[in-house]
C-alpha positions in Angstrom: 78.4 86.8 109.8 81.7 87.8 108.2 83.8 90.2 110.2 84.3 93.7 109.0 87.4 95.8 109.2 86.3 98.9 107.4 83.3 101.3 107.5 82.0 102.2 104.1 80.5 105.5 102.9 78.1 105.3 99.9 79.3 107.2 96.9 77.5 107.5 93.6 79.7 107.3 90.5 79.5 109.2 87.3 78.8 107.2 84.2 82.5 107.2 83.2 83.6 106.1 86.7 81.1 103.3 86.8 82.4 102.0 83.4 85.9 102.0 84.9 84.8 99.9 87.8 83.0 97.4 85.6 86.0 97.1 83.4 88.1 95.8 86.4 90.5 98.7 86.3 91.9 99.5 89.8 92.0 103.3 89.5 89.3 106.0 89.0 91.0 109.2 88.1 89.9 112.5 89.7 88.7 113.8 86.3 86.0 111.1 86.4 84.7 112.0 89.8 81.7 114.2 90.6 82.0 117.3 92.8 80.4 115.3 95.7 83.8 113.6 96.1 85.4 116.8 97.1 84.1 116.6 100.6 85.1 113.0 101.1 88.4 112.8 103.1 91.4 110.8 101.9 91.4 107.3 103.3 87.6 107.0 103.5 86.4 103.5 102.4 83.6 103.8 99.9 80.7 101.6 98.7 80.5 102.5 95.0 77.0 102.6 93.4 76.0 103.5 89.8 73.4 106.0 88.6 70.6 103.5 89.5 72.0 103.0 93.0 73.2 99.5 92.3 76.3 98.4 94.2 79.1 97.8 91.8 82.2 97.8 93.9 84.3 99.1 96.9 87.2 101.5 97.0 89.3 103.9 98.9 89.3 107.7 98.5 92.7 109.0 97.4 94.0 112.6 97.5 97.5 112.5 96.1 98.3 112.5 92.4 95.8 111.8 89.6 94.1 108.9 91.2 90.7 109.8 92.9 89.6 106.3 94.1 91.6 103.1 94.4 89.1 100.3 93.5 89.5 97.0 95.5 86.7 94.9 94.3 83.6 94.6 92.2 80.5 93.9 94.4 82.4 91.7 97.0 82.7 93.6 100.2 86.3 93.7 101.6 86.3 91.8 104.9 89.1 90.0 106.8 88.2 86.9 104.9 88.4 88.8 101.6 91.9 90.1 102.3 93.0 86.6 103.5 91.8 85.1 100.3 93.7 87.7 98.2 96.9 86.9 100.1 96.4 83.2 99.8 95.9 83.5 96.0 99.1 85.5 95.7 101.1 82.9 97.8 99.7 80.1 95.6 100.6 81.9 92.4 104.3 82.0 93.6 104.4 78.4 94.7 106.6 77.1 91.8 108.8 80.2 91.9 109.9 79.4 95.5 111.7 76.3 94.2 114.0 78.6 92.3 114.5 81.5 94.7 114.0 82.7 98.3 113.8 86.4 97.2 110.4 87.2 95.7 107.6 89.8 95.6 104.8 88.4 97.7 102.2 91.2 96.9 102.5 93.2 93.7 100.0 96.0 94.5 97.1 96.5 92.1 98.2 93.4 90.0 97.5 91.2 93.1 94.3 93.0 94.0 95.8 95.1 96.8 96.3 98.6 95.3 99.2 100.6 96.6 100.7 97.8 98.7 103.9 95.9 97.8 105.5 93.2 100.0 108.9 91.8 99.0 110.5 88.8 100.9 114.3 88.3 101.2 115.1 85.0 102.7 112.4 85.3 105.4 112.8 89.0 105.9 109.7 91.0 104.7 109.9 94.4 103.1 106.6 96.4 103.1 106.2 99.5 100.8 103.1 101.6 100.7 102.6 104.1 97.9 100.2 106.4 99.6 99.3 107.4 103.3 95.8 106.1 102.6 97.0 102.5 102.3 99.5 102.5 105.2 97.2 100.7 107.6 96.1 98.2 105.0 99.8 97.5 104.1 100.7 96.8 107.8 97.6 94.6 108.2 98.5 92.5 105.1 102.1 92.1 106.2 101.0 90.8 109.6 98.6 88.5 107.9 101.4 87.2 105.7 103.6 86.7 108.7 101.1 84.3 110.2 101.3 82.2 107.0 105.0 82.4 106.2 106.7 83.1 109.5 108.9 86.1 108.8 112.0 86.6 110.9 111.6 90.4 110.4 109.3 93.0 108.9 110.7 96.3 107.6 108.5 99.2 106.4 110.1 101.5 103.8 108.4 104.2 101.8 109.0 104.4 98.1 111.5 106.9 96.9 109.0 109.7 96.2 107.4 109.4 99.6 110.8 109.3 101.4 111.7 112.6 99.8 108.5 114.1 100.9 108.5 112.8 104.5 112.3 112.1 105.1 111.1 109.0 106.9 113.6 106.2 107.3 113.0 102.5 107.3 110.9 101.3 110.3 111.3 97.9 111.8 107.8 96.5 112.6 108.8 93.1 113.8 112.0 91.1 114.7 115.6 92.0 113.9 116.3 93.1 110.4 119.8 92.5 109.1 121.5 95.2 107.0 122.1 92.6 104.3 120.0 89.6 103.3 121.6 87.0 101.1 119.2 85.3 98.7 119.5 82.6 96.0 118.3 82.7 92.4 119.1 79.4 90.9 122.9 79.2 91.0 123.3 82.9 91.8 123.9 84.3 95.3 122.7 87.9 95.6 123.2 90.3 98.5 120.4 92.6 99.2 120.8 95.9 101.3 117.3 95.7 102.6 117.6 98.8 104.9 119.1 101.1 102.4 118.8 99.8 98.8 116.6 101.1 96.0 113.3 99.4 95.0 112.9 97.9 98.5 116.5 96.5 98.4 116.8 94.8 95.1 115.3 94.8 91.5 113.4 91.5 91.8 111.7 92.2 88.5 115.0 91.7 86.7 115.2 88.1 87.8 114.2 86.8 84.4 117.0 88.8 82.8 119.6 87.6 85.3 118.4 84.0 84.5 118.6 84.6 80.8 122.1 86.0 81.0 123.5 83.4 83.5 122.3 80.5 81.3 124.1 81.8 78.1 126.4 79.1 76.8 128.3 81.5 74.5 129.4 84.2 77.0 132.6 82.4 77.9 135.6 84.7 77.4 133.4 87.6 76.3 133.3 91.3 77.3 130.2 92.8 78.9 129.1 96.4 79.3 126.4 96.8 82.0 124.9 100.3 81.9 122.9 101.6 84.9 124.3 98.7 86.8 123.2 99.5 90.3 124.8 96.8 92.5 125.9 94.8 89.5 123.7 91.7 89.7 123.4 91.5 85.9 127.2 91.7 85.8 127.3 88.8 88.3 125.0 86.8 86.0 127.4 87.4 83.1 130.4 86.4 85.2 128.5 83.2 86.2 128.1 82.5 82.4 131.9 82.8 81.9 132.4 86.4 80.8 136.1 87.4 81.1 135.6 91.2 81.5 132.7 93.2 82.9 132.2 97.0 83.1 129.6 98.1 85.6 128.6 101.8 85.0 126.3 103.8 87.3 126.2 107.2 89.0 125.4 105.8 92.4 128.7 105.3 94.2 127.3 103.4 97.2 125.6 100.9 94.9 128.8 100.4 92.9 130.8 99.8 96.1 128.3 97.4 97.4 128.4 95.4 94.2 132.2 95.5 94.2 132.2 93.8 97.6 129.3 91.4 97.2 128.7 90.7 93.5 132.0 89.5 92.0 133.1 85.9 91.8 136.8 86.8 91.3 136.8 85.0 88.0 136.4 88.0 85.7 138.1 91.4 85.4 135.4 93.7 86.8 135.7 97.5 86.2 133.5 99.7 88.3 132.8 103.1 86.8 131.0 106.0 88.6 129.5 108.2 85.9 126.4 109.7 84.4 125.7 107.1 81.8 124.1 109.5 79.3 127.3 111.6 79.2 129.8 108.8 79.6 128.5 106.7 76.7 129.1 109.5 74.3 132.7 109.7 75.2 133.5 106.0 75.2 136.2 105.2 72.6 134.8 103.5 69.5 137.6 100.9 69.8 136.1 99.5 73.0 134.0 96.6 71.8 131.7 94.5 73.9 129.9 91.2 73.1 127.0 92.0 75.4 125.7 95.5 76.2 122.9 95.9 78.8 120.9 99.1 78.8 118.6 99.3 81.8 117.9 103.0 82.7 115.6 104.1 85.5 112.1 105.3 85.0 112.2 108.4 82.8 108.6 109.5 82.5 106.1 109.8 85.4 103.6 111.8 83.4 102.3 111.3 79.9 103.7 114.7 78.7 107.2 113.4 79.5 107.0 110.4 77.2 108.4 112.1 74.0 111.5 113.3 75.9 112.0 109.8 77.4 111.7 108.1 74.0 114.3 110.5 72.6 116.7 109.6 75.4 116.2 105.9 74.7 116.8 106.5 71.1 120.1 108.3 71.9 121.2 105.5 74.2 120.7 102.7 71.6 122.3 104.7 68.9 125.4 105.4 71.0 126.0 101.8 72.2 125.8 100.4 68.7 129.3 101.8 67.9 130.7 99.7 70.8 129.1 96.4 69.9 131.3 93.6 68.7 130.4 91.7 65.5 127.7 89.1 66.4 127.2 90.8 69.7 124.0 91.4 71.7 122.2 94.4 73.1 119.6 94.1 75.9 117.2 96.9 76.1 115.0 97.4 79.2 112.3 100.0 80.0 110.6 100.3 83.4 108.4 103.3 82.4 104.7 102.3 82.5 103.8 105.5 80.5 105.6 104.0 77.5 103.6 101.2 75.9 105.1 97.9 75.1 104.6 98.1 71.3 105.9 101.7 71.4 109.1 100.7 73.1 109.8 97.6 71.0 109.2 99.5 67.8 111.6 102.2 68.8 114.4 99.7 69.7 114.0 97.8 66.5 114.1 101.0 64.4 117.1 102.4 66.1 119.1 99.2 66.0 118.2 98.5 62.4 117.8 95.4 60.3 121.3 94.2 61.1 120.0 93.4 64.6 117.6 90.4 65.0 115.3 90.0 68.0 116.5 87.1 70.1 114.3 87.3 73.2 111.3 89.1 74.6 111.3 88.4 78.3 108.0 88.3 80.2 107.4 89.0 83.8 107.7 86.1 86.3 104.9 84.8 88.6 105.6 87.3 91.4 105.1 90.3 89.0 101.8 89.5 87.4 100.2 92.0 85.1 96.5 92.7 85.9 95.8 96.0 84.0 97.5 98.0 81.2 99.5 100.4 83.5 100.7 97.3 85.4 102.6 96.2 82.3 105.5 98.5 83.2 108.7 96.4 82.5 109.7 95.6 79.0 112.9 93.6 78.2 114.1 92.7 74.7 117.4 91.3 73.5 118.8 91.7 70.0 121.7 90.1 68.3 123.8 91.3 65.4 123.2 89.1 62.3 126.9 89.1 61.3 
């Protein structure tokens, strides 16, 4: 008999909720739950049945935010073997990527079938993030399971930014000795990652495809680059690798800028580090300052659907402003990490603002460690446009 790790309580779904489970979506929203769910405590594992008492899946009761139940499987009961199989599939999916980098996302939450749990790996150092108290135990279990397979030298547990603000809980070392900085490789790039203090678990691994695209540009030699919302400047480093002669990294986070100044410069280009609110700073930038590549990668700007119109207006303002500083024949890279904004919505806005004089040059897709398994999981959009003249 297969070993169990969880005790399941039976819960009968509404017709709407049952349709969600059958569709393969990992979330049942609270608005789709019956009143019977009100007495089920957060963190309770559930056996989900439809109106005819047929088992159609398994999930976990959630209490925070709009999600009512995190759905983990359709019909297959989560056992130790079940979780091991999910992890092994994730590792296999990243097999080819590991030839290029030793910094990767091992588990990508819902998109890898483990809702609410993210595990990043930086040169043998694992970084666990759990997005709700209900999945804390599962996250720790999956990380220890991964350690058995990959042999981590350390495991650090850090809460995402929102949970850190609520609990004021600092990084917790679960195993080994975690260095302040882990140095990873991405092809020819060497990137320093502040794993105990950085944003997004230490680094923006989802921007790897953009770093690769920039670093392989054959026509950036001697060019000027404006890197907005630069964080630690890894995109600027990619531009310097490609031969750019001057790079401006602009961000409001002074510690990130200082980290980048120390760790992400080859000494071949003139690198300016500018601490500023990008939205205000770009309006005051002299029109005579021209750049051959302008990168616009703002943080998430809409956590709720009602915030989307304002976010779209801010994107529109950004692209309109940077156009005045683009050199003839130059490029603009536009990135959006807001899942509430649909891909078609974002791409249409960028094209309309930049106009017909700008031609789409690249539409970068997620790499193997950031699979997309459901609509809301398609959060990152990156497009590059080039002036026709």
